C-alpha positions in Angstrom: 85.6 56.4 10.3 83.0 58.9 11.5 83.2 59.8 15.2 80.1 58.8 17.1 78.0 61.7 18.3 76.6 61.8 21.8 73.6 63.9 22.9 74.4 65.4 26.3 71.7 64.8 29.0 72.6 68.3 30.5 72.0 71.5 28.5 75.6 72.8 28.0 74.7 75.3 25.3 75.2 78.4 27.5 78.4 77.1 29.1 79.8 76.1 25.7 79.1 79.6 24.3 80.8 81.2 27.3 83.8 78.9 27.0 84.2 79.7 23.3 84.0 83.4 24.1 86.8 83.1 26.7 88.9 81.0 24.4 88.5 83.4 21.5 89.3 86.4 23.7 92.4 84.9 25.2 93.6 83.5 21.9 93.5 86.9 20.3 96.1 88.2 22.8 97.9 85.1 24.0 99.0 83.6 20.7 99.9 79.9 20.4 99.1 78.8 23.9 96.0 76.8 23.4 96.8 74.1 26.0 97.4 76.8 28.6 94.2 78.5 27.8 92.2 75.3 27.9 93.6 74.3 31.3 93.0 77.8 32.7 89.3 77.5 31.7 89.1 74.0 33.1 90.5 75.2 36.5 88.0 78.0 36.6 85.1 75.6 36.0 86.5 73.0 38.4 86.9 75.5 41.3 90.7 75.0 41.4 93.8 77.1 41.8 96.5 77.2 39.2 100.3 77.6 39.3 101.7 78.9 36.0 105.4 78.2 35.5 107.6 79.5 32.7 110.6 81.6 31.8 110.1 85.4 31.7 108.3 86.8 28.7 106.0 83.9 27.8 102.8 85.6 28.9 102.2 83.9 32.2 100.9 87.0 34.0 99.1 88.2 30.9 97.2 84.9 30.6 96.1 85.0 34.2 95.0 88.7 33.9 93.0 87.9 30.7 91.2 85.0 32.4 90.4 87.2 35.4 89.2 89.9 33.0 86.8 87.5 31.3 84.9 87.1 34.6 82.8 89.9 36.0 84.3 89.6 39.5 86.7 91.3 41.9 90.2 91.0 40.6 93.2 91.5 42.9 97.0 91.3 42.1 99.7 90.7 44.7 103.4 91.0 43.8 105.3 88.6 46.1 108.6 89.9 47.3 111.1 88.7 50.0 110.0 91.4 52.5 106.3 90.6 52.1 104.5 89.8 55.4 101.4 87.7 56.0 99.5 90.8 57.0 100.3 92.4 53.6 98.3 89.5 52.0 95.6 88.7 54.5 95.0 92.1 56.2 95.5 93.3 59.7 93.5 94.8 62.6 93.7 98.7 62.6 92.9 100.8 65.7 90.1 103.2 65.0 90.4 106.2 67.4 86.8 107.2 66.8 85.4 103.9 68.1 88.5 103.2 70.3 88.5 99.6 69.0 90.4 97.6 66.5 88.8 97.0 63.1 90.0 94.4 60.6 91.2 95.9 57.3 91.0 93.2 54.6 94.1 92.5 52.5 94.3 92.0 48.8 93.5 88.3 49.1 89.9 89.2 49.7 88.6 89.1 46.2 87.4 86.5 43.6 90.3 86.2 41.1 93.6 86.6 42.9 96.8 86.9 40.8 100.0 86.2 42.8 102.9 87.2 40.7 106.3 85.4 41.4 104.8 83.4 44.2 108.1 81.8 45.1 109.7 85.1 46.0 108.0 85.3 49.4 109.5 83.6 52.5 107.9 80.5 54.2 106.0 82.6 56.8 104.1 84.4 54.0 103.6 81.2 52.0 102.1 79.6 55.1 99.5 82.4 55.3 98.0 81.0 52.1 97.4 77.5 53.3 94.0 78.2 55.0 92.6 80.5 52.4 93.5 78.3 49.5 92.1 75.1 51.0 89.2 76.3 53.2 88.3 79.5 51.4 88.5 81.4 54.7 90.9 83.6 56.7 91.3 83.5 60.5 92.7 86.6 62.2 92.8 87.0 66.0 90.3 84.2 66.5 87.8 85.7 64.0 87.0 83.8 60.8 86.2 85.6 57.5 84.8 83.6 54.6 85.8 84.2 51.0 83.1 85.1 48.5 82.5 82.6 45.6 84.1 82.2 43.2 87.6 82.3 44.8 90.5 81.4 42.6 94.3 81.9 43.0 96.4 82.2 39.8 100.0 82.2 40.7 103.1 82.5 38.5 106.7 81.5 39.0 110.0 81.4 37.1 111.7 77.9 37.2 115.1 79.2 36.1 116.0 82.1 38.2 116.5 80.8 41.8 118.4 83.6 43.4 116.2 85.3 46.0 113.4 82.7 45.8 112.0 80.1 48.2 110.8 76.7 47.2 107.1 76.2 47.7 106.2 73.8 50.4 104.6 70.5 49.3 101.5 71.3 51.4 101.0 74.5 49.3 101.8 72.8 46.0 99.1 70.2 46.8 96.5 73.0 47.0 97.0 73.9 43.4 94.7 71.9 41.0 97.0 72.4 38.1 100.6 73.3 37.5 100.8 74.6 33.9 104.2 74.8 32.3 104.2 77.5 29.6 106.7 76.7 26.8 108.4 79.0 24.4 106.2 79.8 21.4 106.6 78.0 18.0 108.3 80.0 15.2 105.1 80.8 13.4 103.4 81.8 16.7 106.3 84.1 17.6 106.0 85.7 14.1 102.3 86.3 14.7 103.1 87.9 18.1 105.6 90.2 16.5 103.1 91.1 13.8 100.4 91.9 16.3 102.7 94.0 18.4 104.1 95.8 15.4 100.5 96.7 14.3 99.6 97.7 17.9 96.8 95.2 17.9 97.6 93.5 21.1 97.0 96.6 23.3 93.7 97.4 21.6 92.5 93.9 21.9 93.4 93.8 25.6 91.6 97.1 26.3 88.5 95.8 24.4 88.0 92.6 26.3 84.7 92.4 28.2 83.6 89.9 30.9 81.8 87.0 29.4 80.8 85.2 32.6 79.1 86.6 35.7 79.7 85.3 39.2 76.3 83.6 39.3 77.0 81.9 35.9 80.3 80.5 37.2 78.7 79.2 40.4 75.8 77.6 38.4 78.2 76.0 35.9 80.3 74.5 38.7 77.2 73.0 40.3 76.2 71.6 36.9 79.6 70.1 36.3 79.8 68.6 39.8 76.7 66.5 39.0 78.2 64.9 35.9 78.1 61.1 35.8 81.3 59.1 36.3 81.3 55.4 35.7 82.8 53.2 38.5 85.5 51.7 36.3 86.7 55.3 35.5 86.9 56.1 39.2 89.0 52.9 39.6 91.2 54.0 36.7 91.9 57.3 38.5 92.6 55.5 41.8 95.0 53.1 40.1 97.0 56.0 38.5 97.3 57.8 41.9 98.0 54.6 43.8 100.8 53.7 41.4 102.6 57.0 42.2 102.9 55.7 45.8 104.4 52.4 44.7 106.6 53.4 41.8 110.4 53.0 42.4 111.1 56.3 40.6 108.9 58.2 43.0 110.1 59.3 46.5 106.8 60.9 47.5 103.5 59.9 45.9 100.2 61.8 45.5 97.5 61.9 48.1 93.7 61.2 47.8 93.4 65.0 47.3 95.1 64.4 43.9 92.5 61.7 43.1 89.7 64.1 43.8 91.4 66.8 41.8 91.6 64.4 38.7 87.8 63.7 39.1 86.9 67.4 39.2 89.3 68.4 36.5 88.1 65.5 34.2 84.5 66.7 34.6 85.4 70.3 33.7 87.5 69.1 30.8 84.6 67.0 29.5 82.3 70.1 29.8 84.5 72.3 27.6 84.3 69.4 25.0 80.5 69.7 25.2 80.0 66.4 27.1 78.3 65.8 30.5 80.2 62.6 31.2 83.9 61.8 31.3 86.0 59.4 29.3 89.4 57.8 29.8 90.8 60.4 27.4 89.7 63.2 29.8 91.5 61.6 32.7 94.7 61.1 30.7 94.5 64.7 29.5 94.4 66.2 33.0 96.7 63.6 34.8 99.9 65.4 34.1 99.0 69.0 35.2 97.2 67.6 38.2 100.0 65.1 39.4 103.4 66.4 38.2 103.7 69.0 41.0 102.3 66.6 43.7 105.0 63.9 43.4 108.7 64.0 44.2 111.0 62.0 41.9 113.5 59.8 43.8 116.9 61.6 44.1 118.8 59.0 42.1 116.3 59.1 39.3 116.3 62.9 39.3 120.1 62.9 39.0 119.7 60.8 35.9 117.5 63.5 34.4 114.1 61.9 34.9 111.3 64.5 35.4 108.0 64.3 37.2 106.1 64.7 34.0 108.0 61.8 32.4 107.2 59.6 35.4 103.5 60.5 35.2 103.4 59.7 31.5 105.0 56.3 32.1 102.5 55.5 34.9 99.5 56.5 32.8 100.8 54.4 29.9 101.4 51.4 32.3 97.8 51.4 33.7 95.3 49.5 31.5 92.8 51.9 30.0 89.2 50.9 30.7 86.9 50.2 27.8 
């Protein structure tokens, strides 16, 4: 049966071309991680932060750097360590002897695309310093507020296995990430392709040859366009039912908040956009539900002891809710 074709009411030609360029550029270097690449692009268009989780060596940091490089914006990288202080991230007032006054020196968080490597290696005090800037896109130092320049996106990585010398991210901070993307090991054929590319020294040349495909103005314009996408009322109710079920499911100790519902709406719109549509469908909602919700809920301790994971709980909840037609 032939798939029905829909003519978008919004001109998405330029956006689709840019998305294809980003996807092609990333796919040339990051081999076999199509889902990761798609969700990174969706987060960029949905104005959301991303937490990338995976064991060492699966290209978490590389994927984040490539996405940042595809945007003609200010890129900043922060390596989180146990001795990192909030001022090392946000900045600090410095005394200027010429003016005999304190002047604020901006920290590395002042940029557009911020890569935080090994985010769970910094203590709670430094983690708390990110709360305001991630949610409100501003930093307050000594009573003075400094606004971030658009676009502002945090791409953070962490290793779920090695826990020595790490600090668990607070729920309030996890809730500020639009997505938590879990990067798996590559398939056999993909790993063979990675070895072939490295053996032929193609990976480094491809990385060096990557050029920005989106300007700051184009990202801001795309986000405004996507924000105005139409969403049917029955789809909004579908989203609300999914999130509401996380608060009433016996396998869940802590359910998702209304912020999660809004995150699904924004992510669904961006997911539809990269498919070339200016409206969302139930499939878009189902596609983004796991990366939006899995890090926002806490599985009940007794269920967690049985081996049940948050992703499995979300999958069961989505399957339980009747899909609107």
